[in-house]
C-alpha positions as CSV (number, residue, x, y, z in Angstrom):
1,M,0.0,0.0,0.0
2,C,2.9,2.4,0.7
3,G,5.6,3.7,-1.6
4,I,9.3,3.1,-1.1
5,I,12.1,4.7,-3.0
6,G,15.9,4.5,-2.4
7,Y,18.8,6.0,-4.2
8,V,22.6,6.0,-4.1
9,G,24.6,7.7,-6.8
10,Q,26.2,10.9,-8.1
11,S,23.1,13.2,-7.9
12,Q,21.4,15.0,-5.0
13,A,19.5,12.2,-3.3
14,A,16.7,14.5,-2.0
15,E,15.8,15.5,-5.6
16,C,15.7,11.9,-6.8
17,L,13.8,10.7,-3.8
18,L,11.2,13.4,-3.9
19,H,10.6,12.8,-7.6
20,G,10.2,9.1,-7.0
21,L,7.8,9.7,-4.1
22,G,5.7,11.9,-6.4
23,C,5.4,9.0,-8.9
24,L,4.5,6.6,-6.1
25,E,2.0,8.8,-4.3
26,Y,-0.9,6.7,-5.7
27,R,0.2,4.0,-3.3
28,G,-0.4,6.2,-0.2
29,Y,-0.4,9.8,0.7
30,D,-1.3,10.5,4.3
31,S,2.4,11.2,5.3
32,A,5.8,11.2,3.8
33,G,9.4,11.2,4.9
34,I,13.1,10.9,3.9
35,S,16.3,9.7,5.5
36,V,19.7,10.6,3.9
37,F,23.4,10.2,4.8
38,E,25.0,13.5,5.7
39,Q,28.4,14.3,7.2
40,D,27.3,13.7,10.8
41,G,25.2,10.6,10.2
42,I,21.6,10.0,9.0
43,T,19.3,12.9,8.8
44,T,15.5,12.2,8.8
45,V,12.8,14.6,7.8
46,K,9.1,13.5,7.8
47,T,5.7,15.0,8.0
48,K,2.0,14.3,8.0
49,G,0.4,15.1,4.6
50,R,1.4,14.8,1.0
51,V,4.8,14.7,-0.7
52,A,4.4,18.4,-1.4
53,D,4.4,18.9,2.4
54,L,7.6,17.0,2.7
55,A,9.1,19.1,-0.1
56,A,8.2,22.2,1.8
57,A,9.7,20.9,5.0
58,L,13.0,20.2,3.1
59,K,13.1,23.8,1.9
60,S,13.3,24.9,5.5
61,Q,15.6,22.0,6.5
62,P,17.7,21.3,3.4
63,V,19.8,18.2,3.2
64,N,23.0,17.5,1.2
65,S,23.5,13.9,0.3
66,K,24.1,11.3,-2.5
67,C,22.3,8.4,-0.7
68,G,19.0,7.9,1.0
69,I,15.6,6.3,1.4
70,A,12.1,7.8,1.3
71,H,8.5,6.8,1.9
72,T,4.9,7.8,1.2
73,R,2.4,6.2,3.6
74,W,-1.0,4.6,3.6
75,A,-1.8,4.2,7.3
76,T,-2.3,0.8,8.7
77,H,-1.0,1.0,12.3
78,G,-1.4,4.4,13.9
79,V,-3.1,7.6,12.7
80,P,-1.4,9.8,10.1
81,S,1.1,12.0,12.0
82,D,4.6,13.3,11.9
83,V,5.6,10.6,14.4
84,N,4.0,7.7,12.7
85,A,5.4,8.7,9.3
86,H,8.3,6.7,7.9
87,P,11.3,6.4,7.9
88,H,11.7,5.2,11.5
89,A,15.1,5.9,12.8
90,T,17.2,4.6,15.7
91,E,20.8,5.4,16.7
92,K,22.1,2.8,14.3
93,L,19.8,2.8,11.3
94,S,16.8,4.2,9.5
95,L,14.0,2.0,7.9
96,V,11.0,2.3,5.6
97,H,8.4,-0.4,5.3
98,N,5.5,-1.5,3.1
99,G,3.2,-4.3,4.3
100,I,2.0,-5.7,7.6
101,I,4.0,-7.2,10.5
102,E,1.5,-9.7,11.9
103,N,3.3,-10.4,15.2
104,Y,4.4,-6.9,16.0
105,M,2.5,-6.7,19.3
106,E,4.3,-9.8,20.6
107,L,7.7,-8.5,19.4
108,K,6.9,-5.1,20.9
109,E,6.3,-6.6,24.3
110,M,9.5,-8.6,24.1
111,L,11.5,-5.4,23.2
112,K,9.8,-3.4,26.0
113,N,10.9,-6.1,28.5
114,Q,14.5,-5.5,27.3
115,G,14.2,-1.8,28.0
116,V,13.4,-0.6,24.5
117,S,11.1,2.4,24.3
118,F,8.8,3.4,21.4
119,V,7.7,6.7,20.1
120,S,5.1,5.7,17.4
121,Q,2.0,3.5,17.1
122,T,3.4,1.6,14.1
123,D,4.3,-2.0,13.4
124,T,7.2,-0.6,11.4
125,E,9.0,0.9,14.4
126,V,9.0,-2.6,15.9
127,V,11.1,-3.8,12.9
128,A,13.5,-0.9,13.2
129,R,14.0,-1.4,17.0
130,L,14.4,-5.1,16.6
131,L,17.0,-4.6,13.8
132,D,18.8,-2.0,16.0
133,L,18.9,-4.6,18.8
134,Y,20.4,-7.3,16.7
135,Y,22.9,-5.0,14.8
136,E,26.5,-5.6,16.0
137,G,28.4,-4.3,13.0
138,D,27.2,-6.7,10.3
139,P,24.1,-5.5,8.4
140,M,23.4,-8.9,6.7
141,A,23.6,-10.8,10.0
142,A,21.3,-8.3,11.7
143,I,18.8,-8.5,8.8
144,K,18.8,-12.3,8.8
145,K,18.2,-12.5,12.6
146,T,15.4,-9.9,12.3
147,L,13.7,-11.7,9.4
148,E,13.7,-14.9,11.5
149,K,11.6,-13.1,14.1
150,I,9.0,-11.1,12.1
151,E,5.9,-12.6,10.5
152,G,3.8,-11.1,7.7
153,S,4.3,-9.5,4.3
154,Y,6.7,-6.7,3.9
155,A,9.2,-4.7,1.7
156,L,11.9,-2.9,3.6
157,G,14.4,-0.2,2.7
158,I,17.3,0.3,5.2
159,L,20.2,2.6,5.9
160,F,22.8,1.6,8.4
161,R,24.7,4.5,10.0
162,D,28.1,2.6,9.8
163,F,27.7,2.0,6.1
164,P,27.2,5.3,4.3
165,N,26.3,5.2,0.6
166,R,24.7,1.8,0.9
167,V,21.0,1.0,0.7
168,Y,19.6,-2.4,1.7
169,G,16.3,-3.7,0.4
170,V,14.2,-6.7,1.6
171,R,11.2,-8.3,-0.1
172,K,8.7,-10.8,1.3
173,G,5.2,-10.5,0.0
174,S,5.3,-6.8,-1.0
175,P,6.7,-5.7,-4.4
176,L,10.1,-4.2,-4.7
177,I,12.5,-3.6,-7.6
178,A,16.1,-2.5,-7.9
179,A,17.1,-0.3,-10.9
180,V,20.3,0.9,-12.4
181,S,21.3,4.0,-14.4
182,D,24.5,5.7,-15.5
183,D,24.0,8.0,-12.5
184,G,23.4,5.4,-9.7
185,S,21.2,2.7,-8.3
186,F,17.6,2.7,-7.1
187,L,15.2,0.8,-4.9
188,A,11.5,1.2,-5.6
189,S,8.0,-0.2,-5.0
190,D,7.1,0.3,-8.7
191,I,8.7,1.1,-12.0
192,P,7.1,4.6,-12.5
193,A,9.2,5.9,-9.6
194,V,12.4,5.4,-11.7
195,L,11.3,6.0,-15.3
196,A,12.7,9.5,-15.3
197,Y,16.2,8.0,-14.8
198,T,16.2,4.5,-16.2
199,R,14.2,1.6,-17.6
200,K,16.7,-1.0,-16.6
201,Y,15.7,-2.9,-13.5
202,Y,15.9,-6.2,-11.5
203,L,12.7,-7.8,-10.2
204,M,13.2,-8.9,-6.6
205,E,11.8,-12.3,-5.8
206,E,10.2,-13.5,-2.6
207,G,12.8,-13.9,0.1
208,E,15.5,-11.8,-1.4
209,I,17.8,-9.0,-0.1
210,C,19.5,-6.4,-2.3
211,L,22.5,-4.2,-1.5
212,L,22.7,-1.0,-3.5
213,S,25.9,1.0,-4.0
214,E,26.6,3.8,-6.5
215,D,27.8,1.5,-9.3
216,D,26.5,-1.9,-8.3
217,V,23.5,-4.0,-7.1
218,K,24.0,-7.3,-5.4
219,F,21.3,-9.8,-4.4
220,F,21.2,-12.4,-1.7
221,N,18.7,-14.9,-0.3
222,F,17.6,-14.8,3.3
223,D,20.5,-17.1,4.2
224,G,23.0,-14.5,2.9
225,E,23.9,-16.6,-0.2
226,A,24.6,-14.6,-3.4
227,V,21.8,-14.7,-6.1
228,E,22.4,-14.0,-9.8
229,K,19.6,-12.1,-11.5
230,Q,18.6,-11.0,-15.0
231,L,18.6,-7.3,-15.8
232,L,15.2,-6.4,-17.4
233,T,14.1,-3.5,-19.5
234,S,10.7,-2.0,-18.8
235,A,8.3,-1.6,-21.7
236,L,6.8,1.5,-19.9
237,T,7.8,5.0,-20.9
238,L,8.0,8.2,-18.9
239,Q,5.3,9.6,-21.2
240,Q,2.9,6.8,-20.2
241,A,3.3,7.7,-16.6
242,E,2.6,11.4,-17.1
243,K,-0.8,13.2,-17.5
244,G,-0.2,14.2,-21.1
245,G,-2.1,17.5,-20.9
246,Y,-5.2,16.1,-19.0
247,E,-6.2,17.7,-15.8
248,H,-6.2,14.4,-13.9
249,F,-4.7,10.9,-14.5
250,M,-8.2,9.5,-14.1
251,L,-9.6,11.4,-17.1
252,K,-6.5,10.5,-19.2
253,E,-7.0,6.9,-18.3
254,I,-10.7,7.0,-19.2
255,Y,-9.8,8.2,-22.7
256,E,-7.1,5.6,-23.0
257,Q,-9.6,2.8,-22.8
258,P,-10.0,2.1,-26.6
259,T,-6.2,1.8,-27.0
260,A,-5.9,-0.4,-23.9
261,L,-8.7,-2.7,-25.1
262,R,-7.2,-3.0,-28.6
263,S,-3.8,-3.7,-27.2
264,T,-5.3,-6.4,-24.9
265,L,-7.7,-8.0,-27.4
266,S,-5.8,-8.0,-30.7
267,P,-3.0,-10.5,-29.6
268,R,-5.8,-12.9,-28.5
269,I,-7.6,-12.9,-31.9
270,S,-6.5,-15.0,-34.8
271,N,-8.4,-15.2,-38.0
272,G,-11.3,-13.6,-36.3
273,M,-11.4,-16.2,-33.6
274,P,-10.4,-16.0,-29.9
275,C,-6.9,-17.6,-29.4
276,F,-4.9,-17.8,-26.2
277,V,-1.9,-19.7,-27.5
278,R,0.5,-16.9,-26.9
279,D,-0.6,-17.0,-23.2
280,G,0.4,-20.7,-23.1
281,I,-3.2,-21.8,-23.0
282,H,-4.0,-24.5,-25.5
283,D,-7.5,-25.1,-26.9
284,G,-7.9,-28.3,-24.9
285,F,-7.6,-26.3,-21.7
286,F,-11.1,-25.0,-22.1
287,E,-12.5,-28.6,-22.0
288,E,-10.8,-29.5,-18.7
289,F,-13.2,-27.6,-16.4
290,D,-16.8,-28.0,-15.4
291,R,-17.0,-25.0,-13.1
292,L,-15.3,-21.7,-12.5
293,H,-14.6,-19.7,-9.3
294,I,-13.8,-16.0,-10.0
295,V,-12.0,-14.4,-7.1
296,A,-11.2,-10.7,-6.8
297,C,-11.5,-7.5,-4.9
298,G,-13.1,-4.1,-5.6
299,S,-13.5,-3.2,-9.3
300,A,-11.8,-6.5,-10.3
301,Y,-14.6,-8.3,-8.5
302,Y,-17.2,-6.3,-10.4
303,A,-15.5,-7.1,-13.6
304,G,-15.8,-10.7,-12.6
305,C,-19.5,-10.2,-12.0
306,V,-19.8,-9.0,-15.6
307,G,-17.7,-12.0,-16.6
308,K,-20.0,-14.4,-14.7
309,H,-22.9,-13.1,-16.8
310,L,-21.0,-13.5,-20.0
311,L,-19.7,-17.0,-19.3
312,G,-23.2,-18.1,-18.4
313,K,-24.7,-16.4,-21.5
314,F,-22.2,-17.6,-24.1
315,G,-20.6,-20.6,-22.6
316,R,-23.4,-21.9,-20.3
317,L,-20.7,-22.5,-17.7
318,P,-21.4,-22.5,-14.0
319,V,-19.5,-19.7,-12.3
320,E,-19.2,-18.8,-8.6
321,M,-18.2,-15.3,-7.5
322,Q,-16.1,-14.9,-4.4
323,I,-14.7,-11.8,-2.7
324,A,-11.0,-12.6,-2.2
325,S,-10.9,-11.7,1.4
326,E,-13.7,-14.2,2.1
327,F,-12.6,-17.0,-0.2
328,R,-10.3,-18.9,2.2
329,Y,-12.6,-18.5,5.1
330,C,-15.9,-19.7,3.6
331,E,-14.5,-23.3,3.1
332,P,-15.2,-23.2,-0.6
333,V,-16.3,-26.5,-2.2
334,L,-13.6,-27.2,-4.8
335,D,-13.3,-30.0,-7.3
336,K,-10.5,-31.2,-9.4
337,R,-12.4,-30.1,-12.5
338,D,-12.8,-26.6,-11.1
339,L,-10.7,-23.6,-12.2
340,V,-10.1,-20.6,-10.0
341,I,-9.7,-17.3,-11.9
342,I,-7.9,-14.6,-10.0
343,I,-8.4,-11.0,-11.3
344,S,-6.1,-8.3,-10.1
345,Q,-4.9,-5.1,-11.8
346,S,-1.6,-4.9,-9.8
347,G,-1.0,-8.6,-9.4
348,E,0.0,-7.9,-5.9
349,T,-3.4,-7.6,-4.1
350,A,-2.8,-9.4,-0.8
351,D,-6.2,-11.1,-0.4
352,S,-6.3,-12.2,-4.0
353,L,-2.7,-13.6,-3.7
354,A,-3.8,-15.5,-0.5
355,A,-6.8,-16.9,-2.3
356,L,-4.5,-18.1,-5.2
357,R,-2.2,-19.8,-2.8
358,Y,-5.2,-21.4,-1.0
359,A,-6.5,-22.8,-4.3
360,K,-3.1,-24.2,-5.3
361,A,-2.6,-25.8,-1.9
362,K,-5.9,-27.6,-2.6
363,G,-4.6,-28.9,-5.9
364,I,-6.9,-26.6,-8.0
365,K,-5.7,-25.1,-11.3
366,T,-5.5,-21.3,-11.3
367,L,-5.7,-18.7,-14.0
368,A,-4.6,-15.1,-13.3
369,I,-5.8,-12.0,-15.2
370,V,-3.4,-9.2,-14.3
371,N,-1.9,-6.0,-15.7
372,V,1.6,-6.1,-14.2
373,A,4.2,-8.4,-15.8
374,A,6.1,-10.7,-13.3
375,S,3.9,-9.6,-10.4
376,S,3.4,-12.1,-7.5
377,I,0.0,-13.3,-8.8
378,A,1.3,-13.6,-12.3
379,R,4.3,-15.6,-11.3
380,E,2.5,-18.0,-9.0
381,A,-0.6,-18.8,-11.0
382,D,-0.6,-21.9,-13.3
383,Y,-1.7,-19.7,-16.2
384,V,-1.7,-16.0,-16.7
385,I,-3.4,-13.6,-19.2
386,Y,-1.8,-10.1,-19.2
387,T,-4.0,-7.1,-19.8
388,Y,-2.0,-4.5,-21.7
389,A,-3.5,-1.3,-20.2
390,G,-0.2,0.3,-19.4
391,P,0.4,2.1,-16.1
392,E,-2.7,3.2,-14.3
393,I,-1.8,6.0,-11.8
394,A,-5.3,7.2,-10.6
395,V,-6.4,5.2,-7.6
396,A,-9.8,4.6,-9.0
397,T,-9.4,2.1,-11.8
398,T,-10.9,2.8,-15.2
399,K,-9.0,1.3,-18.1
400,G,-7.9,-1.6,-15.8
401,F,-11.6,-2.5,-15.3
402,A,-12.3,-2.2,-19.1
403,V,-9.5,-4.6,-20.2
404,Q,-10.5,-7.1,-17.6
405,V,-14.0,-7.1,-19.0
406,G,-12.6,-7.4,-22.5
407,V,-10.6,-10.5,-21.6
408,L,-13.7,-12.1,-20.1
409,Y,-15.6,-11.5,-23.3
410,L,-13.0,-13.5,-25.2
411,L,-12.8,-16.2,-22.6
412,S,-16.6,-16.6,-22.7
413,F,-16.5,-17.0,-26.5
414,Q,-13.7,-19.6,-26.2
415,W,-15.7,-21.6,-23.7
416,A,-18.7,-21.4,-25.9
417,L,-16.7,-23.1,-28.6
418,A,-15.3,-25.7,-26.2
419,R,-18.7,-26.5,-24.7
420,K,-20.4,-26.4,-28.2
421,T,-22.9,-23.8,-27.1
422,A,-22.0,-21.8,-30.2
423,D,-20.5,-22.7,-33.6
424,A,-17.5,-21.1,-35.2
425,D,-19.5,-18.6,-37.3
426,T,-21.4,-17.4,-34.3
427,V,-18.2,-16.9,-32.3
428,K,-16.5,-15.1,-35.2
429,A,-19.5,-12.8,-35.4
430,N,-19.3,-12.1,-31.6
431,V,-15.6,-11.3,-31.9
432,A,-16.3,-8.9,-34.7
433,A,-19.1,-7.2,-32.6
434,L,-16.8,-6.9,-29.7
435,L,-14.1,-5.1,-31.7
436,D,-16.8,-2.9,-33.3
437,T,-18.0,-1.9,-29.8
438,V,-14.4,-1.0,-28.8
439,D,-14.4,1.4,-31.8
440,K,-17.6,2.9,-30.6
441,L,-16.0,3.9,-27.3
442,E,-14.8,7.0,-29.2
443,E,-18.4,7.9,-29.9
444,A,-19.3,7.3,-26.2
445,F,-16.8,10.0,-25.3
446,K,-19.2,12.5,-26.9
447,L,-21.4,11.9,-23.7
448,N,-18.8,13.8,-21.7
449,E,-20.6,17.2,-21.9
450,S,-23.9,15.6,-20.7
451,C,-22.2,13.7,-17.9
452,E,-20.5,16.9,-16.7
453,R,-23.8,18.8,-16.7
454,I,-25.6,16.1,-14.8
455,A,-22.8,15.7,-12.4
456,K,-23.2,19.3,-11.2
457,T,-26.7,18.4,-10.1
458,L,-25.4,15.6,-7.9
459,V,-23.0,17.7,-5.8
460,D,-25.3,18.2,-2.9
461,A,-26.7,14.6,-2.8
462,Q,-26.4,12.9,0.5
463,S,-27.2,9.5,-0.8
464,M,-27.6,7.8,-4.2
465,F,-28.6,4.5,-5.8
466,Y,-27.7,2.6,-8.9
467,I,-30.1,0.0,-10.1
468,G,-30.3,-2.5,-12.9
469,R,-31.0,-6.2,-13.7
470,G,-28.8,-8.8,-15.2
471,Q,-25.7,-7.3,-16.9
472,D,-27.0,-3.9,-15.8
473,Y,-26.8,-4.8,-12.2
474,S,-23.1,-5.8,-12.6
475,M,-22.4,-2.5,-14.2
476,S,-24.4,-0.7,-11.5
477,L,-22.0,-2.2,-8.9
478,E,-19.0,-0.7,-10.6
479,G,-20.7,2.6,-11.2
480,A,-21.6,3.0,-7.6
481,L,-18.1,2.1,-6.5
482,K,-16.6,4.7,-8.8
483,L,-18.9,7.5,-7.5
484,K,-18.5,6.7,-3.8
485,E,-14.7,6.2,-3.8
486,I,-13.8,9.6,-5.4
487,S,-16.8,11.9,-4.6
488,Y,-17.5,10.5,-1.1
489,I,-21.2,10.5,-1.7
490,H,-22.9,7.6,0.0
491,C,-24.0,5.4,-2.9
492,E,-25.3,1.8,-3.2
493,A,-26.1,-0.5,-6.1
494,Y,-29.1,-2.7,-6.0
495,A,-30.7,-5.3,-8.3
496,A,-33.7,-3.3,-9.5
497,G,-36.2,-6.0,-8.5
498,E,-34.8,-6.1,-5.0
499,L,-35.6,-2.5,-4.2
500,K,-39.2,-3.2,-3.1
501,H,-37.9,-5.7,-0.5
502,G,-36.8,-2.9,1.8
503,T,-34.5,-0.5,0.2
504,I,-37.2,1.6,-1.5
505,S,-38.0,3.0,1.9
506,L,-34.8,5.1,1.6
507,I,-36.1,6.8,-1.5
508,T,-37.2,10.4,-0.6
509,E,-38.0,13.4,-2.7
510,G,-35.1,14.2,-5.0
511,T,-33.0,11.1,-4.2
512,P,-30.8,10.6,-7.3
513,V,-31.2,7.1,-8.8
514,I,-29.1,6.1,-11.8
515,A,-31.0,3.4,-13.7
516,M,-29.1,1.1,-16.1
517,V,-31.4,-0.1,-18.9
518,T,-29.4,-2.0,-21.6
519,D,-30.5,-5.6,-21.2
520,N,-33.3,-6.0,-23.8
521,R,-34.9,-9.0,-22.1
522,L,-35.2,-7.3,-18.8
523,A,-35.8,-3.7,-19.9
524,A,-39.5,-3.7,-19.3
525,K,-39.1,-5.0,-15.8
526,T,-36.4,-2.5,-15.0
527,I,-38.5,0.4,-16.3
528,S,-41.3,-0.8,-14.1
529,N,-38.9,-0.5,-11.1
530,V,-37.8,2.9,-12.3
531,E,-41.4,4.0,-12.3
532,E,-41.8,2.7,-8.7
533,V,-38.9,4.9,-7.7
534,K,-40.2,7.9,-9.6
535,A,-43.5,7.6,-7.9
536,R,-41.8,8.0,-4.6
537,G,-40.0,11.2,-5.5
538,G,-36.7,9.7,-6.8
539,R,-34.8,11.7,-9.4
540,I,-34.1,9.3,-12.3
541,I,-31.0,9.4,-14.4
542,A,-31.4,6.7,-17.1
543,I,-28.4,5.2,-18.9
544,C,-29.9,3.1,-21.7
545,T,-29.7,1.9,-25.3
546,E,-31.8,3.4,-28.1
547,Q,-34.2,0.5,-28.0
548,N,-34.8,0.8,-24.3
549,I,-35.5,4.4,-23.7
550,P,-38.1,4.8,-20.9
551,S,-41.2,6.9,-21.4
552,G,-40.7,10.7,-21.0
553,D,-42.3,10.9,-17.6
554,A,-40.2,8.0,-16.2
555,Y,-36.9,9.8,-16.1
556,D,-35.4,13.3,-15.4
557,E,-32.1,12.9,-17.3
558,L,-31.3,10.6,-20.2
559,I,-27.9,9.2,-21.4
560,V,-28.3,7.2,-24.6
561,L,-25.4,4.9,-25.4
562,P,-24.1,4.5,-29.0
563,K,-25.9,1.7,-30.9
564,T,-24.5,-1.8,-30.3
565,E,-25.6,-5.3,-29.7
566,E,-27.2,-5.9,-26.3
567,A,-24.5,-8.2,-25.1
568,F,-21.8,-5.6,-25.6
569,A,-23.5,-2.7,-24.0
570,P,-21.5,-3.0,-20.7
571,L,-18.3,-1.9,-22.6
572,L,-20.0,1.3,-23.7
573,A,-21.8,1.9,-20.3
574,I,-18.4,2.0,-18.7
575,V,-17.7,5.4,-20.1
576,P,-20.7,7.5,-18.8
577,L,-20.5,5.7,-15.4
578,Q,-16.8,6.7,-15.1
579,L,-17.4,10.3,-16.4
580,L,-20.4,10.9,-14.0
581,A,-18.2,9.9,-11.1
582,Y,-15.2,11.9,-12.3
583,H,-17.2,15.1,-13.0
584,T,-19.1,14.8,-9.7
585,A,-15.8,14.6,-7.8
586,C,-14.4,17.5,-9.7
587,A,-17.5,19.6,-9.0
588,K,-17.2,18.8,-5.3
589,G,-13.5,19.8,-5.3
590,C,-12.3,16.4,-4.4
591,D,-8.8,15.1,-5.1
592,V,-9.8,12.8,-8.0
593,D,-6.6,10.9,-8.4
594,K,-5.9,10.4,-4.7
595,P,-9.2,9.9,-2.8
596,R,-9.0,9.9,0.9
597,N,-8.2,6.7,2.8
598,L,-7.5,4.8,-0.4
599,A,-4.4,3.6,-2.2
600,K,-3.8,1.9,-5.5
601,S,-2.1,-1.4,-4.8
602,V,-3.7,-3.1,-1.8
603,T,-0.9,-5.2,-0.4
604,V,-2.3,-5.7,3.1
605,E,-5.1,-7.9,4.2
C-alpha cells in the first residue's frame, strides 16, 4: 500500500527521492518522509500530509546527500502523523516499510521487556527497533536475525549509520525492484518511480535481499547466499506515466480505454477467432473444467460479475463469484475439474494472492488476469493472461476494469466453442461485434458534456442509488463504487427487482437514482422498477440503449449509449459511469486521483 524509493549515486538524493515519491503517491499519501546520509550521520525529515508537504519541509531544512531512502504512507497502524510517518530511525539505522507485521505486538512486548522504548504506534518501528537490537556491525547478520523473528508480508528499505552510501532492500510478500542507471542505483516499490532515470531494473523475488551501491547492485537470499539475477528493460515509458495534458490521471485513463482494449484483445484474436496460444493456453484447456470460481476485490470483483454473466450467457458455464478476502474462510467446495480465476490489476493484491495460494494448496488449477508483468500473482498462477492497459496511476481504476471485462468476453467466446454452445460462425460474429464496440467507445466520449452537466446536479446529494438487472446490475455495482470512492457520496447499487424488498424505503423526494437499462430481455421490468422509484420522488438518471428508452415521464435525465448489440452494452456503459463519477468529484472539489483513505495497490489484508 505504501511507496518506497531509495537512491545512491552521483546526484542529489533528495531530488531523486522526492521525484520518486511523487510518482508513487498513488500508493499512499497521508504522510511522507526521507532519510539521507550527511556528514554527521543519518538525517531524517518527515511530516504528515502529501509529498508536497515533505518538499516544503525540506526547503526549511535542506539536506546535502548522495544516498537515502524515502516513503509515502497509507496508514495501517497508527493515525497519520509526523511521528507515525516513515522512515523510522534509531541510533544505528533508518528504515521504511510497506506491508504488515502480523506479530508486531508480541515483538513489541519482548522489546519493552528488554528496556526498548517506542515513540510511534506503528508496526514498522518494531522492525526498526528489533533490527537495531540485533545489529552488531554486520548488516546482513542483523537483517537475517530480524527476518527470522518477524511474520507477515513486507518490503523494507534500510540505511545503516556505519555504512554510508549503501541501501539495503528486503522483499517478502510486497513488491520491490532494484534499478540501475548511469547515475546510480535505485530501490522502488514500482517502476514509475524510476522511469525519469532508467528503464533498466531487476525484479526482486520472494525472500531476497539487495545491496545497492553507487555503481553496483548485489542480491542475496535470506540465508545470505549470493543470487544471480537478469537485468530487465521496462516496456513502460515516462510519457505513459505522465498526465499528457489532461487535468487528472483518471480522465486521461478513461480516454485511453479504446487503445488499452485493442492492445489487450488483438493479440488474442487470430483469423477472427479467440486464441490464447500466446498465453500458453491450448484449446484443450477449455474442455478441462466444469465450473469456475472467479475471485477478486473491488472493481476487479465487479469485472468478474460481468464475466459471470458473459460466461453463463455464451458458454453456459457455472460460475461462482467470491470476494477474495472471504474465499479462504468460507471453506469453498472445490473439485479437481474446477478452475479458480484470480483477477487483479496490480497482481499484488494481498487477499487475491492469498486466495490463489489457497486454491493451489488444494490442488486446484489457477488462471490469473493481471496488468503487471512478473507480479506475484502472475508468477504463482498456473496460467496468466496479461492485460495491456499500461500504467494506471489514478487510484480509481478505469481502463484496468475495461481490459479485464474485455478479456472475459474473449474467454466466454472460447468456452462457448469448447462447450459447443456456439458454432465457429457465431463466435466469429461475436468477436467482430466486440471489436466494433471498442471502436464505438470513441463515440461514447461524446457523452462527456452531458455527464459533466448532470454531475453538477449531484454535488449536494447525501445518498444515491444505482439500479439494474442482469448485466446492468453488474455495471451498477462498478458505477456506484466509482462514485463513492472519489466523490465521497454515499452510494449503493441494487438489483432493481430487490428494491421493493426494503431499500425503496430510503427513496425520498429528490434522491438521485441512476438506472441502467441496456438488457433487452429485462428492460420492461427494469423500467417498471424505475417508475416505482419515480412515484416516490426519486430523481431518475437513465443510462440506456436506443431500443430501451423509458417513457418521457419515467426519467429526469437521459444518457443514450451508442448503438451496439445488447451483449456488448456493458463496454459502452463503462464510459458514462466513469465520467459521471469523475465530474461529480471535480464539482465537489475532491482530489480525484488520490481519494481519501484509499491507495492503488492493496498489499495488506
